[in-house]
N, CA, C and O atoms as a Maestro MAE file, in Angstrom:
{
 s_m_m2io_version
 :::
 2.0.0
}

f_m_ct {
 s_m_title
 :::
 protein
 m_atom[328] {
  # First column is atom index #
  i_m_mmod_type
  r_m_x_coord
  r_m_y_coord
  r_m_z_coord
  i_m_residue_number
  s_m_chain_name
  s_m_pdb_residue_name
  s_m_pdb_atom_name
  i_m_atomic_number
  :::
  1 25 -170.761 25.061 116.110 1 A "ARG " " N  " 7
  2 3 -169.527 24.521 115.592 1 A "ARG " " CA " 6
  3 2 -168.899 25.547 114.676 1 A "ARG " " C  " 6
  4 15 -169.578 26.101 113.810 1 A "ARG " " O  " 8
  5 25 -167.623 25.810 114.847 2 A "GLN " " N  " 7
  6 3 -166.922 26.785 114.029 2 A "GLN " " CA " 6
  7 2 -165.669 26.139 113.456 2 A "GLN " " C  " 6
  8 15 -165.054 25.273 114.077 2 A "GLN " " O  " 8
  9 25 -165.312 26.576 112.272 3 A "SER " " N  " 7
  10 3 -164.085 26.083 111.654 3 A "SER " " CA " 6
  11 2 -163.546 27.130 110.692 3 A "SER " " C  " 6
  12 15 -164.263 28.045 110.289 3 A "SER " " O  " 8
  13 25 -162.294 26.989 110.333 4 A "ASP " " N  " 7
  14 3 -161.648 27.855 109.352 4 A "ASP " " CA " 6
  15 2 -161.330 27.027 108.129 4 A "ASP " " C  " 6
  16 15 -161.008 25.843 108.231 4 A "ASP " " O  " 8
  17 25 -161.420 27.654 106.977 5 A "SER " " N  " 7
  18 3 -161.099 26.983 105.725 5 A "SER " " CA " 6
  19 2 -160.383 27.952 104.805 5 A "SER " " C  " 6
  20 15 -160.517 29.168 104.938 5 A "SER " " O  " 8
  21 25 -159.636 27.414 103.888 6 A "ALA " " N  " 7
  22 3 -158.984 28.213 102.849 6 A "ALA " " CA " 6
  23 2 -159.291 27.573 101.508 6 A "ALA " " C  " 6
  24 15 -159.265 26.350 101.374 6 A "ALA " " O  " 8
  25 25 -159.583 28.403 100.514 7 A "PHE " " N  " 7
  26 3 -159.904 27.910 99.179 7 A "PHE " " CA " 6
  27 2 -159.146 28.716 98.150 7 A "PHE " " C  " 6
  28 15 -158.918 29.912 98.331 7 A "PHE " " O  " 8
  29 25 -158.762 28.080 97.093 8 A "LEU " " N  " 7
  30 3 -158.143 28.736 95.957 8 A "LEU " " CA " 6
  31 2 -159.190 28.785 94.857 8 A "LEU " " C  " 6
  32 15 -159.678 27.746 94.411 8 A "LEU " " O  " 8
  33 25 -159.537 29.989 94.419 9 A "LEU " " N  " 7
  34 3 -160.506 30.170 93.345 9 A "LEU " " CA " 6
  35 2 -159.790 30.702 92.116 9 A "LEU " " C  " 6
  36 15 -158.892 31.538 92.221 9 A "LEU " " O  " 8
  37 25 -160.190 30.218 90.963 10 A "VAL " " N  " 7
  38 3 -159.602 30.669 89.711 10 A "VAL " " CA " 6
  39 2 -160.728 31.174 88.825 10 A "VAL " " C  " 6
  40 15 -161.718 30.478 88.603 10 A "VAL " " O  " 8
  41 25 -160.568 32.376 88.329 11 A "GLY " " N  " 7
  42 3 -161.567 32.944 87.440 11 A "GLY " " CA " 6
  43 2 -160.915 33.980 86.543 11 A "GLY " " C  " 6
  44 15 -159.891 34.567 86.892 11 A "GLY " " O  " 8
  45 25 -161.514 34.196 85.396 12 A "ALA " " N  " 7
  46 3 -160.988 35.184 84.444 12 A "ALA " " CA " 6
  47 2 -161.319 36.595 84.916 12 A "ALA " " C  " 6
  48 15 -162.414 36.849 85.420 12 A "ALA " " O  " 8
  49 25 -160.368 37.509 84.749 13 A "LEU " " N  " 7
  50 3 -160.624 38.909 85.073 13 A "LEU " " CA " 6
  51 2 -161.587 39.486 84.040 13 A "LEU " " C  " 6
  52 15 -161.489 39.165 82.856 13 A "LEU " " O  " 8
  53 25 -162.507 40.327 84.475 14 A "PRO " " N  " 7
  54 3 -163.354 41.022 83.505 14 A "PRO " " CA " 6
  55 2 -162.481 41.910 82.613 14 A "PRO " " C  " 6
  56 15 -161.469 42.447 83.063 14 A "PRO " " O  " 8
  57 25 -162.871 42.054 81.373 15 A "ALA " " N  " 7
  58 3 -162.095 42.839 80.408 15 A "ALA " " CA " 6
  59 2 -161.857 44.257 80.920 15 A "ALA " " C  " 6
  60 15 -162.782 44.935 81.366 15 A "ALA " " O  " 8
  61 25 -160.613 44.685 80.847 16 A "GLY " " N  " 7
  62 3 -160.254 46.050 81.206 16 A "GLY " " CA " 6
  63 2 -160.136 46.323 82.696 16 A "GLY " " C  " 6
  64 15 -159.969 47.478 83.088 16 A "GLY " " O  " 8
  65 25 -160.216 45.298 83.539 17 A "GLN " " N  " 7
  66 3 -160.110 45.521 84.984 17 A "GLN " " CA " 6
  67 2 -158.843 44.877 85.533 17 A "GLN " " C  " 6
  68 15 -158.370 43.860 85.023 17 A "GLN " " O  " 8
  69 25 -158.311 45.484 86.571 18 A "ALA " " N  " 7
  70 3 -157.142 44.949 87.256 18 A "ALA " " CA " 6
  71 2 -157.593 44.240 88.525 18 A "ALA " " C  " 6
  72 15 -158.640 44.569 89.082 18 A "ALA " " O  " 8
  73 25 -156.819 43.282 88.976 19 A "PHE " " N  " 7
  74 3 -157.133 42.517 90.178 19 A "PHE " " CA " 6
  75 2 -157.391 43.441 91.371 19 A "PHE " " C  " 6
  76 15 -158.328 43.224 92.139 19 A "PHE " " O  " 8
  77 25 -156.565 44.460 91.519 20 A "GLU " " N  " 7
  78 3 -156.649 45.348 92.669 20 A "GLU " " CA " 6
  79 2 -157.956 46.127 92.712 20 A "GLU " " C  " 6
  80 15 -158.387 46.542 93.788 20 A "GLU " " O  " 8
  81 25 -158.598 46.334 91.562 21 A "SER " " N  " 7
  82 3 -159.805 47.163 91.522 21 A "SER " " CA " 6
  83 2 -161.102 46.347 91.519 21 A "SER " " C  " 6
  84 15 -162.188 46.924 91.445 21 A "SER " " O  " 8
  85 25 -161.007 45.027 91.597 22 A "LEU " " N  " 7
  86 3 -162.218 44.203 91.569 22 A "LEU " " CA " 6
  87 2 -163.031 44.403 92.848 22 A "LEU " " C  " 6
  88 15 -162.468 44.457 93.941 22 A "LEU " " O  " 8
  89 25 -164.362 44.515 92.711 23 A "PRO " " N  " 7
  90 3 -165.199 44.665 93.906 23 A "PRO " " CA " 6
  91 2 -165.349 43.329 94.641 23 A "PRO " " C  " 6
  92 15 -165.116 42.264 94.069 23 A "PRO " " O  " 8
  93 25 -165.734 43.401 95.894 24 A "ASP " " N  " 7
  94 3 -165.936 42.191 96.694 24 A "ASP " " CA " 6
  95 2 -166.934 41.242 96.033 24 A "ASP " " C  " 6
  96 15 -166.772 40.024 96.105 24 A "ASP " " O  " 8
  97 25 -167.962 41.793 95.390 25 A "ASN " " N  " 7
  98 3 -168.985 40.943 94.771 25 A "ASN " " CA " 6
  99 2 -168.439 40.053 93.664 25 A "ASN " " C  " 6
  100 15 -169.007 38.994 93.396 25 A "ASN " " O  " 8
  101 25 -167.350 40.457 93.016 26 A "PHE " " N  " 7
  102 3 -166.730 39.591 92.012 26 A "PHE " " CA " 6
  103 2 -166.347 38.259 92.642 26 A "PHE " " C  " 6
  104 15 -166.588 37.200 92.064 26 A "PHE " " O  " 8
  105 25 -165.752 38.316 93.824 27 A "PHE " " N  " 7
  106 3 -165.295 37.113 94.509 27 A "PHE " " CA " 6
  107 2 -166.460 36.334 95.115 27 A "PHE " " C  " 6
  108 15 -166.462 35.103 95.097 27 A "PHE " " O  " 8
  109 25 -167.443 37.044 95.650 28 A "LEU " " N  " 7
  110 3 -168.625 36.371 96.193 28 A "LEU " " CA " 6
  111 2 -169.371 35.617 95.099 28 A "LEU " " C  " 6
  112 15 -169.800 34.481 95.305 28 A "LEU " " O  " 8
  113 25 -169.527 36.248 93.938 29 A "ASP " " N  " 7
  114 3 -170.217 35.581 92.828 29 A "ASP " " CA " 6
  115 2 -169.449 34.354 92.352 29 A "ASP " " C  " 6
  116 15 -170.054 33.348 91.980 29 A "ASP " " O  " 8
  117 25 -168.131 34.431 92.361 30 A "LEU " " N  " 7
  118 3 -167.305 33.294 91.965 30 A "LEU " " CA " 6
  119 2 -167.411 32.150 92.973 30 A "LEU " " C  " 6
  120 15 -167.564 30.991 92.589 30 A "LEU " " O  " 8
  121 25 -167.332 32.473 94.239 31 A "LEU " " N  " 7
  122 3 -167.393 31.457 95.295 31 A "LEU " " CA " 6
  123 2 -168.761 30.800 95.375 31 A "LEU " " C  " 6
  124 15 -168.854 29.586 95.556 31 A "LEU " " O  " 8
  125 25 -169.825 31.585 95.241 32 A "PHE " " N  " 7
  126 3 -171.182 31.061 95.414 32 A "PHE " " CA " 6
  127 2 -171.884 30.777 94.092 32 A "PHE " " C  " 6
  128 15 -173.113 30.711 94.045 32 A "PHE " " O  " 8
  129 25 -171.128 30.613 93.039 33 A "ASP " " N  " 7
  130 3 -171.679 30.253 91.730 33 A "ASP " " CA " 6
  131 2 -172.426 28.925 91.838 33 A "ASP " " C  " 6
  132 15 -171.979 28.038 92.565 33 A "ASP " " O  " 8
  133 25 -173.550 28.759 91.137 34 A "PRO " " N  " 7
  134 3 -174.304 27.501 91.208 34 A "PRO " " CA " 6
  135 2 -173.480 26.260 90.854 34 A "PRO " " C  " 6
  136 15 -173.813 25.156 91.286 34 A "PRO " " O  " 8
  137 25 -172.421 26.429 90.082 35 A "ALA " " N  " 7
  138 3 -171.574 25.286 89.726 35 A "ALA " " CA " 6
  139 2 -170.439 25.087 90.723 35 A "ALA " " C  " 6
  140 15 -169.634 24.169 90.570 35 A "ALA " " O  " 8
  141 25 -170.369 25.936 91.735 36 A "GLY " " N  " 7
  142 3 -169.268 25.863 92.686 36 A "GLY " " CA " 6
  143 2 -169.586 25.085 93.936 36 A "GLY " " C  " 6
  144 15 -170.632 24.446 94.050 36 A "GLY " " O  " 8
  145 25 -168.657 25.153 94.878 37 A "LYS " " N  " 7
  146 3 -168.746 24.389 96.112 37 A "LYS " " CA " 6
  147 2 -169.973 24.732 96.951 37 A "LYS " " C  " 6
  148 15 -170.634 23.837 97.477 37 A "LYS " " O  " 8
  149 25 -170.282 26.024 97.080 38 A "TYR " " N  " 7
  150 3 -171.366 26.423 97.975 38 A "TYR " " CA " 6
  151 2 -172.675 26.749 97.269 38 A "TYR " " C  " 6
  152 15 -173.698 26.906 97.936 38 A "TYR " " O  " 8
  153 25 -172.680 26.854 95.968 39 A "GLY " " N  " 7
  154 3 -173.906 27.180 95.262 39 A "GLY " " CA " 6
  155 2 -174.627 25.987 94.686 39 A "GLY " " C  " 6
  156 15 -175.686 26.153 94.080 39 A "GLY " " O  " 8
  157 25 -174.097 24.789 94.850 40 A "GLN " " N  " 7
  158 3 -174.644 23.616 94.173 40 A "GLN " " CA " 6
  159 2 -176.029 23.214 94.660 40 A "GLN " " C  " 6
  160 15 -176.734 22.493 93.954 40 A "GLN " " O  " 8
  161 25 -176.440 23.658 95.846 41 A "TYR " " N  " 7
  162 3 -177.771 23.301 96.367 41 A "TYR " " CA " 6
  163 2 -178.745 24.470 96.304 41 A "TYR " " C  " 6
  164 15 -179.873 24.357 96.783 41 A "TYR " " O  " 8
  165 25 -178.334 25.575 95.727 42 A "GLY " " N  " 7
  166 3 -179.191 26.744 95.590 42 A "GLY " " CA " 6
  167 2 -178.423 28.012 95.888 42 A "GLY " " C  " 6
  168 15 -177.296 27.971 96.381 42 A "GLY " " O  " 8
  169 25 -179.036 29.128 95.589 43 A "GLN " " N  " 7
  170 3 -178.384 30.419 95.753 43 A "GLN " " CA " 6
  171 2 -178.175 30.736 97.236 43 A "GLN " " C  " 6
  172 15 -179.097 30.608 98.041 43 A "GLN " " O  " 8
  173 25 -176.968 31.145 97.583 44 A "VAL " " N  " 7
  174 3 -176.639 31.542 98.947 44 A "VAL " " CA " 6
  175 2 -176.937 33.041 99.056 44 A "VAL " " C  " 6
  176 15 -176.239 33.867 98.468 44 A "VAL " " O  " 8
  177 25 -177.965 33.369 99.802 45 A "GLU " " N  " 7
  178 3 -178.360 34.772 99.933 45 A "GLU " " CA " 6
  179 2 -177.800 35.410 101.194 45 A "GLU " " C  " 6
  180 15 -177.557 36.617 101.219 45 A "GLU " " O  " 8
  181 25 -177.595 34.627 102.231 46 A "ASP " " N  " 7
  182 3 -177.078 35.137 103.498 46 A "ASP " " CA " 6
  183 2 -175.558 35.086 103.460 46 A "ASP " " C  " 6
  184 15 -174.948 34.119 103.916 46 A "ASP " " O  " 8
  185 25 -174.943 36.149 102.907 47 A "ARG " " N  " 7
  186 3 -173.486 36.205 102.770 47 A "ARG " " CA " 6
  187 2 -173.017 37.624 103.045 47 A "ARG " " C  " 6
  188 15 -173.703 38.594 102.726 47 A "ARG " " O  " 8
  189 25 -171.825 37.729 103.647 48 A "LYS " " N  " 7
  190 3 -171.323 39.042 104.044 48 A "LYS " " CA " 6
  191 2 -169.800 39.023 104.057 48 A "LYS " " C  " 6
  192 15 -169.193 38.048 104.499 48 A "LYS " " O  " 8
  193 25 -169.187 40.092 103.577 49 A "VAL " " N  " 7
  194 3 -167.741 40.266 103.657 49 A "VAL " " CA " 6
  195 2 -167.451 40.973 104.980 49 A "VAL " " C  " 6
  196 15 -167.865 42.113 105.188 49 A "VAL " " O  " 8
  197 25 -166.734 40.286 105.870 50 A "LEU " " N  " 7
  198 3 -166.376 40.870 107.164 50 A "LEU " " CA " 6
  199 2 -165.153 41.766 107.049 50 A "LEU " " C  " 6
  200 15 -165.075 42.810 107.697 50 A "LEU " " O  " 8
  201 25 -164.201 41.354 106.223 51 A "SER " " N  " 7
  202 3 -163.017 42.174 105.979 51 A "SER " " CA " 6
  203 2 -162.399 41.771 104.650 51 A "SER " " C  " 6
  204 15 -162.560 40.644 104.181 51 A "SER " " O  " 8
  205 25 -161.691 42.717 104.060 52 A "CYS " " N  " 7
  206 3 -161.015 42.459 102.783 52 A "CYS " " CA " 6
  207 2 -159.778 43.343 102.726 52 A "CYS " " C  " 6
  208 15 -159.875 44.566 102.830 52 A "CYS " " O  " 8
  209 25 -158.614 42.719 102.560 53 A "THR " " N  " 7
  210 3 -157.372 43.470 102.485 53 A "THR " " CA " 6
  211 2 -156.546 43.005 101.296 53 A "THR " " C  " 6
  212 15 -156.523 41.822 100.956 53 A "THR " " O  " 8
  213 25 -155.872 43.958 100.674 54 A "LEU " " N  " 7
  214 3 -154.910 43.658 99.615 54 A "LEU " " CA " 6
  215 2 -153.517 43.735 100.221 54 A "LEU " " C  " 6
  216 15 -153.200 44.662 100.966 54 A "LEU " " O  " 8
  217 25 -152.697 42.755 99.893 55 A "THR " " N  " 7
  218 3 -151.338 42.690 100.411 55 A "THR " " CA " 6
  219 2 -150.389 42.421 99.253 55 A "THR " " C  " 6
  220 15 -150.642 41.544 98.427 55 A "THR " " O  " 8
  221 25 -149.314 43.164 99.192 56 A "ALA " " N  " 7
  222 3 -148.282 42.938 98.183 56 A "ALA " " CA " 6
  223 2 -147.178 42.100 98.820 56 A "ALA " " C  " 6
  224 15 -146.498 42.553 99.740 56 A "ALA " " O  " 8
  225 25 -147.005 40.884 98.328 57 A "LEU " " N  " 7
  226 3 -145.949 40.012 98.818 57 A "LEU " " CA " 6
  227 2 -144.787 40.011 97.832 57 A "LEU " " C  " 6
  228 15 -144.981 40.152 96.625 57 A "LEU " " O  " 8
  229 25 -143.596 39.851 98.355 58 A "THR " " N  " 7
  230 3 -142.405 39.809 97.516 58 A "THR " " CA " 6
  231 2 -142.133 38.368 97.097 58 A "THR " " C  " 6
  232 15 -142.019 37.475 97.936 58 A "THR " " O  " 8
  233 25 -142.032 38.161 95.799 59 A "LEU " " N  " 7
  234 3 -141.739 36.845 95.241 59 A "LEU " " CA " 6
  235 2 -140.242 36.562 95.330 59 A "LEU " " C  " 6
  236 15 -139.454 37.485 95.538 59 A "LEU " " O  " 8
  237 25 -139.836 35.296 95.176 60 A "PRO " " N  " 7
  238 3 -138.401 34.966 95.219 60 A "PRO " " CA " 6
  239 2 -137.561 35.733 94.195 60 A "PRO " " C  " 6
  240 15 -136.375 35.975 94.421 60 A "PRO " " O  " 8
  241 25 -138.176 36.116 93.065 61 A "ASN " " N  " 7
  242 3 -137.424 36.862 92.050 61 A "ASN " " CA " 6
  243 2 -137.378 38.359 92.338 61 A "ASN " " C  " 6
  244 15 -136.829 39.125 91.546 61 A "ASN " " O  " 8
  245 25 -137.959 38.790 93.480 62 A "GLY " " N  " 7
  246 3 -137.914 40.189 93.876 62 A "GLY " " CA " 6
  247 2 -139.118 41.010 93.436 62 A "GLY " " C  " 6
  248 15 -139.293 42.137 93.900 62 A "GLY " " O  " 8
  249 25 -139.943 40.476 92.558 63 A "ARG " " N  " 7
  250 3 -141.134 41.196 92.089 63 A "ARG " " CA " 6
  251 2 -142.224 41.139 93.151 63 A "ARG " " C  " 6
  252 15 -142.206 40.274 94.027 63 A "ARG " " O  " 8
  253 25 -143.164 42.059 93.068 64 A "LYS " " N  " 7
  254 3 -144.302 42.112 93.993 64 A "LYS " " CA " 6
  255 2 -145.520 41.444 93.352 64 A "LYS " " C  " 6
  256 15 -145.745 41.569 92.149 64 A "LYS " " O  " 8
  257 25 -146.293 40.742 94.163 65 A "GLN " " N  " 7
  258 3 -147.526 40.082 93.704 65 A "GLN " " CA " 6
  259 2 -148.644 40.468 94.661 65 A "GLN " " C  " 6
  260 15 -148.494 40.344 95.876 65 A "GLN " " O  " 8
  261 25 -149.763 40.935 94.119 66 A "GLN " " N  " 7
  262 3 -150.910 41.313 94.945 66 A "GLN " " CA " 6
  263 2 -151.717 40.080 95.339 66 A "GLN " " C  " 6
  264 15 -151.968 39.203 94.513 66 A "GLN " " O  " 8
  265 25 -152.113 40.021 96.580 67 A "TYR " " N  " 7
  266 3 -152.993 38.976 97.094 67 A "TYR " " CA " 6
  267 2 -154.142 39.638 97.826 67 A "TYR " " C  " 6
  268 15 -153.984 40.708 98.413 67 A "TYR " " O  " 8
  269 25 -155.289 39.002 97.789 68 A "ARG " " N  " 7
  270 3 -156.466 39.509 98.502 68 A "ARG " " CA " 6
  271 2 -156.843 38.493 99.571 68 A "ARG " " C  " 6
  272 15 -156.964 37.298 99.297 68 A "ARG " " O  " 8
  273 25 -157.026 38.980 100.779 69 A "ARG " " N  " 7
  274 3 -157.438 38.116 101.892 69 A "ARG " " CA " 6
  275 2 -158.810 38.598 102.347 69 A "ARG " " C  " 6
  276 15 -159.002 39.767 102.682 69 A "ARG " " O  " 8
  277 25 -159.761 37.658 102.347 70 A "MET " " N  " 7
  278 3 -161.136 38.008 102.696 70 A "MET " " CA " 6
  279 2 -161.622 37.131 103.842 70 A "MET " " C  " 6
  280 15 -161.357 35.930 103.877 70 A "MET " " O  " 8
  281 25 -162.331 37.744 104.770 71 A "ALA " " N  " 7
  282 3 -163.028 37.000 105.817 71 A "ALA " " CA " 6
  283 2 -164.516 37.108 105.495 71 A "ALA " " C  " 6
  284 15 -165.054 38.205 105.346 71 A "ALA " " O  " 8
  285 25 -165.168 35.959 105.390 72 A "LEU " " N  " 7
  286 3 -166.571 35.908 104.987 72 A "LEU " " CA " 6
  287 2 -167.425 35.260 106.061 72 A "LEU " " C  " 6
  288 15 -166.944 34.456 106.860 72 A "LEU " " O  " 8
  289 25 -168.681 35.619 106.065 73 A "LYS " " N  " 7
  290 3 -169.672 34.939 106.891 73 A "LYS " " CA " 6
  291 2 -170.825 34.586 105.971 73 A "LYS " " C  " 6
  292 15 -171.352 35.448 105.268 73 A "LYS " " O  " 8
  293 25 -171.220 33.309 105.975 74 A "PHE " " N  " 7
  294 3 -172.313 32.893 105.098 74 A "PHE " " CA " 6
  295 2 -172.972 31.640 105.652 74 A "PHE " " C  " 6
  296 15 -172.404 30.928 106.480 74 A "PHE " " O  " 8
  297 25 -174.164 31.395 105.181 75 A "ALA " " N  " 7
  298 3 -174.925 30.210 105.587 75 A "ALA " " CA " 6
  299 2 -175.148 29.357 104.336 75 A "ALA " " C  " 6
  300 15 -176.096 29.597 103.588 75 A "ALA " " O  " 8
  301 25 -174.284 28.361 104.102 76 A "PRO " " N  " 7
  302 3 -174.431 27.528 102.909 76 A "PRO " " CA " 6
  303 2 -175.638 26.610 103.014 76 A "PRO " " C  " 6
  304 15 -176.024 26.186 104.104 76 A "PRO " " O  " 8
  305 25 -176.218 26.313 101.877 77 A "LEU " " N  " 7
  306 3 -177.320 25.350 101.828 77 A "LEU " " CA " 6
  307 2 -176.737 23.948 101.669 77 A "LEU " " C  " 6
  308 15 -175.668 23.775 101.084 77 A "LEU " " O  " 8
  309 25 -177.432 22.969 102.184 78 A "SER " " N  " 7
  310 3 -176.999 21.592 102.010 78 A "SER " " CA " 6
  311 2 -178.096 20.802 101.299 78 A "SER " " C  " 6
  312 15 -179.197 21.314 101.097 78 A "SER " " O  " 8
  313 25 -177.806 19.581 100.926 79 A "TYR " " N  " 7
  314 3 -178.776 18.783 100.176 79 A "TYR " " CA " 6
  315 2 -180.058 18.551 100.955 79 A "TYR " " C  " 6
  316 15 -181.101 18.311 100.347 79 A "TYR " " O  " 8
  317 25 -180.018 18.613 102.276 80 A "ASN " " N  " 7
  318 3 -181.234 18.416 103.057 80 A "ASN " " CA " 6
  319 2 -181.753 19.720 103.653 80 A "ASN " " C  " 6
  320 15 -182.559 19.717 104.584 80 A "ASN " " O  " 8
  321 25 -181.268 20.855 103.089 81 A "ALA " " N  " 7
  322 3 -181.701 22.210 103.450 81 A "ALA " " CA " 6
  323 2 -181.349 22.604 104.877 81 A "ALA " " C  " 6
  324 15 -181.998 23.492 105.431 81 A "ALA " " O  " 8
  325 25 -180.352 21.985 105.495 82 A "ASN " " N  " 7
  326 3 -179.902 22.372 106.841 82 A "ASN " " CA " 6
  327 2 -178.825 23.424 106.737 82 A "ASN " " C  " 6
  328 15 -178.313 23.885 107.757 82 A "ASN " " O  " 8
  :::
 }
 m_bond[327] {
  # First column is bond index #
  i_m_from
  i_m_to
  i_m_order
  :::
  1 1 2 1
  2 2 3 1
  3 3 4 2
  4 3 5 1
  5 5 6 1
  6 6 7 1
  7 7 8 2
  8 7 9 1
  9 9 10 1
  10 10 11 1
  11 11 12 2
  12 11 13 1
  13 13 14 1
  14 14 15 1
  15 15 16 2
  16 15 17 1
  17 17 18 1
  18 18 19 1
  19 19 20 2
  20 19 21 1
  21 21 22 1
  22 22 23 1
  23 23 24 2
  24 23 25 1
  25 25 26 1
  26 26 27 1
  27 27 28 2
  28 27 29 1
  29 29 30 1
  30 30 31 1
  31 31 32 2
  32 31 33 1
  33 33 34 1
  34 34 35 1
  35 35 36 2
  36 35 37 1
  37 37 38 1
  38 38 39 1
  39 39 40 2
  40 39 41 1
  41 41 42 1
  42 42 43 1
  43 43 44 2
  44 43 45 1
  45 45 46 1
  46 46 47 1
  47 47 48 2
  48 47 49 1
  49 49 50 1
  50 50 51 1
  51 51 52 2
  52 51 53 1
  53 53 54 1
  54 54 55 1
  55 55 56 2
  56 55 57 1
  57 57 58 1
  58 58 59 1
  59 59 60 2
  60 59 61 1
  61 61 62 1
  62 62 63 1
  63 63 64 2
  64 63 65 1
  65 65 66 1
  66 66 67 1
  67 67 68 2
  68 67 69 1
  69 69 70 1
  70 70 71 1
  71 71 72 2
  72 71 73 1
  73 73 74 1
  74 74 75 1
  75 75 76 2
  76 75 77 1
  77 77 78 1
  78 78 79 1
  79 79 80 2
  80 79 81 1
  81 81 82 1
  82 82 83 1
  83 83 84 2
  84 83 85 1
  85 85 86 1
  86 86 87 1
  87 87 88 2
  88 87 89 1
  89 89 90 1
  90 90 91 1
  91 91 92 2
  92 91 93 1
  93 93 94 1
  94 94 95 1
  95 95 96 2
  96 95 97 1
  97 97 98 1
  98 98 99 1
  99 99 100 2
  100 99 101 1
  101 101 102 1
  102 102 103 1
  103 103 104 2
  104 103 105 1
  105 105 106 1
  106 106 107 1
  107 107 108 2
  108 107 109 1
  109 109 110 1
  110 110 111 1
  111 111 112 2
  112 111 113 1
  113 113 114 1
  114 114 115 1
  115 115 116 2
  116 115 117 1
  117 117 118 1
  118 118 119 1
  119 119 120 2
  120 119 121 1
  121 121 122 1
  122 122 123 1
  123 123 124 2
  124 123 125 1
  125 125 126 1
  126 126 127 1
  127 127 128 2
  128 127 129 1
  129 129 130 1
  130 130 131 1
  131 131 132 2
  132 131 133 1
  133 133 134 1
  134 134 135 1
  135 135 136 2
  136 135 137 1
  137 137 138 1
  138 138 139 1
  139 139 140 2
  140 139 141 1
  141 141 142 1
  142 142 143 1
  143 143 144 2
  144 143 145 1
  145 145 146 1
  146 146 147 1
  147 147 148 2
  148 147 149 1
  149 149 150 1
  150 150 151 1
  151 151 152 2
  152 151 153 1
  153 153 154 1
  154 154 155 1
  155 155 156 2
  156 155 157 1
  157 157 158 1
  158 158 159 1
  159 159 160 2
  160 159 161 1
  161 161 162 1
  162 162 163 1
  163 163 164 2
  164 163 165 1
  165 165 166 1
  166 166 167 1
  167 167 168 2
  168 167 169 1
  169 169 170 1
  170 170 171 1
  171 171 172 2
  172 171 173 1
  173 173 174 1
  174 174 175 1
  175 175 176 2
  176 175 177 1
  177 177 178 1
  178 178 179 1
  179 179 180 2
  180 179 181 1
  181 181 182 1
  182 182 183 1
  183 183 184 2
  184 183 185 1
  185 185 186 1
  186 186 187 1
  187 187 188 2
  188 187 189 1
  189 189 190 1
  190 190 191 1
  191 191 192 2
  192 191 193 1
  193 193 194 1
  194 194 195 1
  195 195 196 2
  196 195 197 1
  197 197 198 1
  198 198 199 1
  199 199 200 2
  200 199 201 1
  201 201 202 1
  202 202 203 1
  203 203 204 2
  204 203 205 1
  205 205 206 1
  206 206 207 1
  207 207 208 2
  208 207 209 1
  209 209 210 1
  210 210 211 1
  211 211 212 2
  212 211 213 1
  213 213 214 1
  214 214 215 1
  215 215 216 2
  216 215 217 1
  217 217 218 1
  218 218 219 1
  219 219 220 2
  220 219 221 1
  221 221 222 1
  222 222 223 1
  223 223 224 2
  224 223 225 1
  225 225 226 1
  226 226 227 1
  227 227 228 2
  228 227 229 1
  229 229 230 1
  230 230 231 1
  231 231 232 2
  232 231 233 1
  233 233 234 1
  234 234 235 1
  235 235 236 2
  236 235 237 1
  237 237 238 1
  238 238 239 1
  239 239 240 2
  240 239 241 1
  241 241 242 1
  242 242 243 1
  243 243 244 2
  244 243 245 1
  245 245 246 1
  246 246 247 1
  247 247 248 2
  248 247 249 1
  249 249 250 1
  250 250 251 1
  251 251 252 2
  252 251 253 1
  253 253 254 1
  254 254 255 1
  255 255 256 2
  256 255 257 1
  257 257 258 1
  258 258 259 1
  259 259 260 2
  260 259 261 1
  261 261 262 1
  262 262 263 1
  263 263 264 2
  264 263 265 1
  265 265 266 1
  266 266 267 1
  267 267 268 2
  268 267 269 1
  269 269 270 1
  270 270 271 1
  271 271 272 2
  272 271 273 1
  273 273 274 1
  274 274 275 1
  275 275 276 2
  276 275 277 1
  277 277 278 1
  278 278 279 1
  279 279 280 2
  280 279 281 1
  281 281 282 1
  282 282 283 1
  283 283 284 2
  284 283 285 1
  285 285 286 1
  286 286 287 1
  287 287 288 2
  288 287 289 1
  289 289 290 1
  290 290 291 1
  291 291 292 2
  292 291 293 1
  293 293 294 1
  294 294 295 1
  295 295 296 2
  296 295 297 1
  297 297 298 1
  298 298 299 1
  299 299 300 2
  300 299 301 1
  301 301 302 1
  302 302 303 1
  303 303 304 2
  304 303 305 1
  305 305 306 1
  306 306 307 1
  307 307 308 2
  308 307 309 1
  309 309 310 1
  310 310 311 1
  311 311 312 2
  312 311 313 1
  313 313 314 1
  314 314 315 1
  315 315 316 2
  316 315 317 1
  317 317 318 1
  318 318 319 1
  319 319 320 2
  320 319 321 1
  321 321 322 1
  322 322 323 1
  323 323 324 2
  324 323 325 1
  325 325 326 1
  326 326 327 1
  327 327 328 2
  :::
 }
}
């Protein structure tokens, strides 16, 4: 069974770093945090970034905003370990 999902994650930037320079692991750690959606049943060890791209989109006011699009592959744990 395969499906696609989209999630909005919110986290504080590490001091002195810009969004564009954050490593992939910053986002993986945020997504798979024990208090998050996929980490609540234990640490997700089988995880991989398939692709990661930065895109500058133009806002209605004409300014540019950076967005990161990531394709991930992972095996989440469930309450019954399936």
